[in-house]
C-alpha positions as a Markdown table, in Angstrom:
| # | Residue | x | y | z |
|---|---|---|---|---|
| 1 | Met | -18.6 | 4.3 | -2.8 |
| 2 | His | -16.3 | 1.5 | -2.1 |
| 3 | Tyr | -13.4 | 1.0 | -4.5 |
| 4 | Ile | -12.5 | -2.7 | -4.4 |
| 5 | Gly | -9.9 | -4.5 | -6.5 |
| 6 | Ala | -6.6 | -6.4 | -6.4 |
| 7 | His | -2.9 | -6.0 | -7.2 |
| 8 | Val | -3.1 | -7.1 | -10.8 |
| 9 | Ser | -0.3 | -7.8 | -13.3 |
| 10 | Ala | 1.1 | -5.1 | -15.6 |
| 11 | Ser | 2.9 | -7.7 | -17.7 |
| 12 | Gly | 3.3 | -6.5 | -21.3 |
| 13 | Gly | 2.6 | -2.8 | -20.4 |
| 14 | Val | 1.1 | -0.9 | -17.6 |
| 15 | His | -2.1 | -0.3 | -19.5 |
| 16 | Asn | -2.8 | -4.1 | -19.3 |
| 17 | Ala | -3.4 | -3.8 | -15.6 |
| 18 | Ile | -6.6 | -1.9 | -16.3 |
| 19 | Gln | -8.1 | -4.7 | -18.3 |
| 20 | His | -7.0 | -7.3 | -15.7 |
| 21 | Ala | -8.9 | -5.2 | -13.1 |
| 22 | Ile | -12.0 | -5.1 | -15.3 |
| 23 | Asp | -11.9 | -8.8 | -15.9 |
| 24 | Ile | -12.3 | -9.5 | -12.1 |
| 25 | Gly | -15.1 | -7.0 | -11.7 |
| 26 | Ala | -12.9 | -4.5 | -9.9 |
| 27 | Asn | -13.4 | -0.7 | -9.7 |
| 28 | Ala | -9.9 | -0.3 | -8.1 |
| 29 | Phe | -6.5 | -1.8 | -8.6 |
| 30 | Ala | -2.9 | -1.8 | -7.6 |
| 31 | Leu | 0.1 | -2.4 | -9.9 |
| 32 | Phe | 3.9 | -2.2 | -10.1 |
| 33 | Thr | 4.9 | 0.4 | -12.7 |
| 34 | Lys | 8.2 | -1.4 | -13.2 |
| 35 | Asn | 9.8 | -4.8 | -12.4 |
| 36 | Gln | 9.6 | -4.8 | -8.6 |
| 37 | Lys | 12.7 | -7.0 | -8.2 |
| 38 | Gln | 15.1 | -4.9 | -10.3 |
| 39 | Trp | 16.9 | -1.6 | -9.7 |
| 40 | Lys | 17.2 | -0.4 | -13.3 |
| 41 | Val | 14.4 | -0.4 | -15.8 |
| 42 | Ala | 13.7 | 1.5 | -19.0 |
| 43 | Pro | 11.8 | 4.7 | -18.6 |
| 44 | Leu | 8.1 | 4.9 | -19.6 |
| 45 | Thr | 7.6 | 5.8 | -23.2 |
| 46 | Glu | 5.1 | 8.4 | -24.5 |
| 47 | Glu | 3.3 | 5.5 | -26.1 |
| 48 | Gln | 3.0 | 3.6 | -22.8 |
| 49 | Ile | 1.8 | 6.6 | -21.0 |
| 50 | Gly | -0.7 | 7.4 | -23.7 |
| 51 | Leu | -2.1 | 3.8 | -23.7 |
| 52 | Phe | -2.4 | 3.8 | -19.9 |
| 53 | Lys | -4.2 | 7.2 | -19.8 |
| 54 | Lys | -6.6 | 6.1 | -22.6 |
| 55 | Ala | -7.4 | 2.8 | -20.9 |
| 56 | Met | -8.0 | 4.6 | -17.6 |
| 57 | Ala | -10.4 | 7.1 | -19.4 |
| 58 | Asp | -12.2 | 4.3 | -21.3 |
| 59 | Ala | -12.7 | 2.3 | -18.1 |
| 60 | Gly | -13.9 | 5.4 | -16.2 |
| 61 | Phe | -11.1 | 5.0 | -13.6 |
| 62 | Ser | -9.8 | 8.0 | -11.7 |
| 63 | Ala | -6.4 | 8.4 | -10.0 |
| 64 | Gly | -8.1 | 7.9 | -6.6 |
| 65 | Gln | -9.0 | 4.3 | -7.5 |
| 66 | Val | -5.4 | 3.2 | -8.1 |
| 67 | Leu | -2.8 | 2.3 | -5.5 |
| 68 | Pro | 0.6 | 1.8 | -7.2 |
| 69 | His | 3.2 | -0.1 | -5.2 |
| 70 | Asp | 7.0 | 0.6 | -5.4 |
| 71 | Gly | 9.7 | -2.1 | -5.8 |
| 72 | Tyr | 10.7 | -4.5 | -3.0 |
| 73 | Leu | 14.4 | -3.6 | -3.1 |
| 74 | Ile | 13.9 | 0.0 | -1.9 |
| 75 | Asn | 14.9 | 0.7 | 1.8 |
| 76 | Leu | 14.8 | 4.4 | 2.6 |
| 77 | Gly | 16.2 | 3.7 | 6.0 |
| 78 | Asn | 19.3 | 1.7 | 4.8 |
| 79 | Pro | 22.1 | 2.6 | 7.2 |
| 80 | Asp | 24.7 | 2.3 | 4.4 |
| 81 | Pro | 24.9 | 5.7 | 2.7 |
| 82 | Glu | 25.7 | 4.4 | -0.7 |
| 83 | Lys | 23.0 | 1.8 | -0.7 |
| 84 | Arg | 20.5 | 4.2 | 0.8 |
| 85 | Arg | 21.3 | 6.6 | -2.1 |
| 86 | Ile | 20.4 | 4.0 | -4.6 |
| 87 | Ser | 17.1 | 3.4 | -2.7 |
| 88 | Val | 16.2 | 7.1 | -2.5 |
| 89 | Asp | 17.0 | 7.6 | -6.2 |
| 90 | Ser | 14.9 | 4.6 | -7.1 |
| 91 | Phe | 12.0 | 5.8 | -5.0 |
| 92 | Ile | 12.2 | 9.2 | -6.6 |
| 93 | Asp | 12.1 | 7.5 | -10.0 |
| 94 | Glu | 9.0 | 5.5 | -9.0 |
| 95 | Met | 7.3 | 8.6 | -7.8 |
| 96 | Lys | 8.0 | 10.3 | -11.1 |
| 97 | Arg | 6.7 | 7.3 | -13.0 |
| 98 | Val | 3.4 | 7.5 | -11.1 |
| 99 | Gln | 3.2 | 11.2 | -11.8 |
| 100 | Leu | 3.8 | 10.6 | -15.6 |
| 101 | Leu | 0.9 | 8.1 | -15.6 |
| 102 | Gly | -1.4 | 10.7 | -14.1 |
| 103 | Leu | -1.8 | 8.9 | -10.8 |
| 104 | Asp | -1.7 | 10.5 | -7.3 |
| 105 | Arg | -0.2 | 8.1 | -4.8 |
| 106 | Leu | 2.6 | 5.6 | -4.4 |
| 107 | Asn | 2.4 | 2.9 | -1.7 |
| 108 | Phe | 5.7 | 1.7 | -0.1 |
| 109 | His | 7.1 | -0.2 | 2.9 |
| 110 | Pro | 8.9 | 2.4 | 5.1 |
| 111 | Gly | 12.2 | 0.6 | 5.5 |
| 112 | Ala | 14.4 | -1.4 | 7.8 |
| 113 | His | 17.3 | -0.7 | 10.1 |
| 114 | Leu | 19.0 | -4.0 | 9.4 |
| 115 | Lys | 20.0 | -4.2 | 13.1 |
| 116 | Gln | 22.8 | -1.7 | 12.3 |
| 117 | Ile | 21.5 | 1.6 | 13.6 |
| 118 | Asp | 19.0 | 2.7 | 16.2 |
| 119 | Pro | 15.4 | 2.3 | 15.0 |
| 120 | Asp | 14.6 | 6.0 | 15.7 |
| 121 | Asp | 17.6 | 7.1 | 13.6 |
| 122 | Cys | 16.4 | 4.8 | 10.8 |
| 123 | Met | 13.0 | 6.4 | 11.0 |
| 124 | Leu | 14.6 | 9.8 | 10.6 |
| 125 | Leu | 16.4 | 8.6 | 7.4 |
| 126 | Ile | 13.0 | 7.3 | 6.1 |
| 127 | Ser | 11.4 | 10.7 | 6.8 |
| 128 | Gln | 14.3 | 12.5 | 5.0 |
| 129 | Gly | 14.0 | 10.2 | 2.0 |
| 130 | Ile | 10.3 | 10.8 | 1.7 |
| 131 | Asp | 10.9 | 14.6 | 1.8 |
| 132 | Glu | 13.5 | 14.4 | -0.9 |
| 133 | Ala | 11.1 | 12.4 | -3.2 |
| 134 | Leu | 8.2 | 14.8 | -2.5 |
| 135 | Ala | 10.4 | 17.8 | -3.3 |
| 136 | Glu | 11.3 | 16.2 | -6.7 |
| 137 | Thr | 7.7 | 15.5 | -7.7 |
| 138 | Glu | 4.3 | 17.1 | -7.9 |
| 139 | Gly | 0.8 | 15.9 | -7.2 |
| 140 | Val | 1.8 | 12.4 | -5.9 |
| 141 | Ser | 1.5 | 11.4 | -2.3 |
| 142 | Ala | 3.9 | 9.0 | -0.6 |
| 143 | Val | 1.7 | 6.3 | 1.2 |
| 144 | Leu | 3.4 | 4.5 | 4.1 |
| 145 | Glu | 2.2 | 0.9 | 4.5 |
| 146 | Thr | 1.9 | -0.7 | 7.9 |
| 147 | Thr | 4.2 | -3.7 | 8.2 |
| 148 | Ala | 4.2 | -7.0 | 10.0 |
| 149 | Gly | 7.5 | -6.1 | 11.6 |
| 150 | Gln | 9.3 | -9.0 | 10.0 |
| 151 | Gly | 13.0 | -8.9 | 10.6 |
| 152 | Ser | 14.0 | -5.3 | 11.3 |
| 153 | Ala | 11.2 | -3.7 | 9.2 |
| 154 | Leu | 9.8 | -0.5 | 10.7 |
| 155 | Gly | 6.2 | 0.6 | 10.5 |
| 156 | Arg | 4.9 | -2.3 | 12.6 |
| 157 | Thr | 3.0 | 0.0 | 15.0 |
| 158 | Phe | 0.9 | 3.1 | 14.4 |
| 159 | Glu | 3.3 | 4.9 | 16.7 |
| 160 | Glu | 6.2 | 4.1 | 14.4 |
| 161 | Ile | 4.3 | 5.3 | 11.3 |
| 162 | Ala | 3.3 | 8.5 | 13.2 |
| 163 | Arg | 7.0 | 9.1 | 14.2 |
| 164 | Ile | 8.0 | 9.0 | 10.6 |
| 165 | Ile | 5.2 | 11.3 | 9.6 |
| 166 | Glu | 5.9 | 13.9 | 12.2 |
| 167 | Arg | 9.4 | 14.5 | 10.8 |
| 168 | Val | 8.4 | 14.8 | 7.2 |
| 169 | Glu | 8.1 | 18.5 | 6.1 |
| 170 | His | 5.8 | 17.9 | 3.1 |
| 171 | Thr | 3.0 | 16.5 | 5.1 |
| 172 | Asp | 0.3 | 17.6 | 2.7 |
| 173 | Arg | 1.3 | 14.7 | 0.4 |
| 174 | Leu | 1.7 | 12.0 | 2.9 |
| 175 | Gly | -0.7 | 9.1 | 3.4 |
| 176 | Val | -1.0 | 5.7 | 5.0 |
| 177 | Cys | -2.1 | 2.2 | 3.8 |
| 178 | Ile | -3.3 | -0.3 | 6.4 |
| 179 | Asp | -2.7 | -4.0 | 5.6 |
| 180 | Thr | -5.0 | -6.2 | 7.6 |
| 181 | Cys | -2.6 | -9.2 | 7.5 |
| 182 | His | 0.3 | -7.0 | 8.5 |
| 183 | Ile | -1.3 | -5.3 | 11.5 |
| 184 | Phe | -2.6 | -8.6 | 12.8 |
| 185 | Ala | 0.8 | -10.2 | 12.6 |
| 186 | Ala | 2.3 | -7.1 | 14.2 |
| 187 | Gly | 0.1 | -7.5 | 17.3 |
| 188 | Tyr | -3.2 | -5.8 | 16.5 |
| 189 | Asp | -6.1 | -8.2 | 17.2 |
| 190 | Ile | -8.8 | -7.4 | 14.6 |
| 191 | Arg | -10.6 | -10.8 | 14.6 |
| 192 | Thr | -14.0 | -9.5 | 15.8 |
| 193 | Ala | -16.1 | -6.5 | 14.8 |
| 194 | Glu | -15.4 | -5.1 | 18.3 |
| 195 | Thr | -11.7 | -5.5 | 18.3 |
| 196 | Phe | -11.5 | -4.2 | 14.7 |
| 197 | Ala | -13.3 | -1.1 | 15.7 |
| 198 | Ala | -11.1 | -0.6 | 18.7 |
| 199 | Val | -7.9 | -0.9 | 16.6 |
| 200 | Met | -9.3 | 1.6 | 14.1 |
| 201 | Asp | -10.1 | 4.0 | 16.9 |
| 202 | Asp | -6.4 | 3.7 | 17.9 |
| 203 | Phe | -5.4 | 4.4 | 14.3 |
| 204 | Asp | -7.6 | 7.5 | 14.2 |
| 205 | Arg | -6.2 | 8.7 | 17.5 |
| 206 | Ile | -2.5 | 8.1 | 16.7 |
| 207 | Ile | -2.4 | 8.9 | 13.0 |
| 208 | Gly | -5.8 | 10.1 | 11.8 |
| 209 | Phe | -8.2 | 8.8 | 9.2 |
| 210 | Asp | -7.5 | 11.9 | 7.1 |
| 211 | Arg | -4.2 | 10.1 | 6.3 |
| 212 | Leu | -5.7 | 6.8 | 5.1 |
| 213 | Met | -5.2 | 6.6 | 1.3 |
| 214 | Gly | -5.6 | 2.9 | 0.8 |
| 215 | Met | -5.9 | -0.6 | 2.3 |
| 216 | His | -4.7 | -4.0 | 1.6 |
| 217 | Leu | -7.4 | -6.6 | 2.4 |
| 218 | Asn | -5.7 | -9.9 | 3.3 |
| 219 | Asp | -6.4 | -12.7 | 5.6 |
| 220 | Ala | -3.4 | -14.1 | 7.5 |
| 221 | Lys | -1.7 | -17.5 | 7.4 |
| 222 | Ser | 0.5 | -16.1 | 10.1 |
| 223 | Val | -0.7 | -16.0 | 13.7 |
| 224 | His | -1.4 | -13.0 | 15.9 |
| 225 | Asp | 1.7 | -11.1 | 17.0 |
| 226 | Ser | 4.0 | -13.4 | 15.1 |
| 227 | His | 5.7 | -10.6 | 13.0 |
| 228 | Val | 5.5 | -13.0 | 10.1 |
| 229 | Asp | 4.1 | -11.7 | 6.8 |
| 230 | Arg | 2.0 | -14.5 | 5.2 |
| 231 | His | -1.2 | -13.7 | 3.3 |
| 232 | Ala | -4.3 | -15.9 | 2.8 |
| 233 | Pro | -7.5 | -15.8 | 0.9 |
| 234 | Leu | -10.4 | -14.1 | 2.7 |
| 235 | Gly | -11.9 | -16.4 | 5.3 |
| 236 | Gln | -9.2 | -19.0 | 4.9 |
| 237 | Gly | -6.8 | -17.7 | 7.5 |
| 238 | Asn | -6.5 | -16.7 | 11.1 |
| 239 | Leu | -8.5 | -13.4 | 10.7 |
| 240 | Gly | -11.7 | -14.9 | 9.3 |
| 241 | Ile | -14.5 | -12.9 | 7.8 |
| 242 | Ala | -15.6 | -10.6 | 10.7 |
| 243 | Pro | -13.1 | -7.8 | 10.2 |
| 244 | Phe | -13.9 | -7.5 | 6.5 |
| 245 | Lys | -17.6 | -7.3 | 7.3 |
| 246 | Ala | -16.9 | -4.6 | 9.8 |
| 247 | Leu | -14.7 | -2.7 | 7.3 |
| 248 | Met | -17.3 | -2.8 | 4.5 |
| 249 | Thr | -20.0 | -1.3 | 6.8 |
| 250 | Asp | -17.8 | 1.6 | 8.0 |
| 251 | Ser | -18.1 | 4.7 | 5.8 |
| 252 | Arg | -14.5 | 5.8 | 6.7 |
| 253 | Phe | -13.3 | 3.2 | 4.2 |
| 254 | Glu | -15.2 | 4.5 | 1.3 |
| 255 | Gly | -13.5 | 6.5 | -1.5 |
| 256 | Ile | -10.1 | 4.8 | -1.2 |
| 257 | Pro | -8.6 | 1.8 | -3.0 |
| 258 | Leu | -9.3 | -1.4 | -1.1 |
| 259 | Ile | -6.8 | -3.8 | -2.6 |
| 260 | Leu | -6.7 | -7.6 | -2.4 |
| 261 | Glu | -3.2 | -9.1 | -2.2 |
| 262 | Thr | -4.6 | -12.6 | -1.4 |
| 263 | Thr | -2.7 | -15.6 | -2.6 |
| 264 | Asp | -5.1 | -17.1 | -5.2 |
| 265 | Pro | -5.9 | -14.8 | -8.1 |
| 266 | Glu | -8.5 | -17.2 | -9.2 |
| 267 | Leu | -10.5 | -16.2 | -6.2 |
| 268 | Trp | -10.3 | -12.4 | -6.6 |
| 269 | Lys | -13.5 | -12.0 | -8.5 |
| 270 | Gln | -15.3 | -14.1 | -5.9 |
| 271 | Glu | -13.7 | -12.1 | -3.1 |
| 272 | Ile | -14.7 | -8.8 | -4.6 |
| 273 | Thr | -18.3 | -10.0 | -4.9 |
| 274 | Leu | -18.1 | -11.1 | -1.2 |
| 275 | Leu | -16.9 | -7.7 | 0.0 |
| 276 | Arg | -19.5 | -5.9 | -2.0 |
| 277 | Gly | -22.2 | -8.0 | -0.5 |
| 278 | Phe | -21.1 | -7.0 | 3.0 |
| 279 | Ala | -21.6 | -3.3 | 2.0 |
| 280 | Asn | -25.2 | -3.8 | 0.9 |
């Protein structure tokens, strides 16, 4: 079964995200469990946790249909020790929040070297930060998201993701999220069914589909190999419809959250219907 949804708002309480998902006909969703642009936030209360778990049960959602995303400020590869400590502590807190909600994965951008240290040294810091967070939590996988490579962001190639993974000790709780816009902007041409299949074969060879724990389905305003992260509604960008048709007819993408981060929430219901139609 395909789990298709969008990154919905959790304004007013994390449990509200579930109703927002239902309203657009989704059977998957992503959310922030805290304000994504702030370091400090109040801990989840027992009431909030209870409301979320009840809403999940009432809607028939399982943990495997949800792809939480961490905050944008976190950089596990920050070369400044004090600033990196803040990031690692915040990442651990977000992993714990996900665990409290009964969810099983947290999606995050690997990090950036800020042009201050060697990229490989930065990737080692990211691996160490992941290990520290996994050691502090149970039952939650850290899910590395592919990036467009904007600025000094790492994770722009499958090889960089693999390099981070190979130096993590707790590899049993380590996954990957492919963002279609990001990989296109990073240099992977997925505009046709044939090139999409070839890129996915590369992913399988370098990382492995057993690591795939989610996808972000976005068209791209940015051009191929531009390293610019600009999302667009499906079929309204430089990717077009072909890669999404190919994806929805490939059984390897079943059973994981397929999440829209397209730029017009008013189109999400329509886009979900479109994607489901490709699978039939």
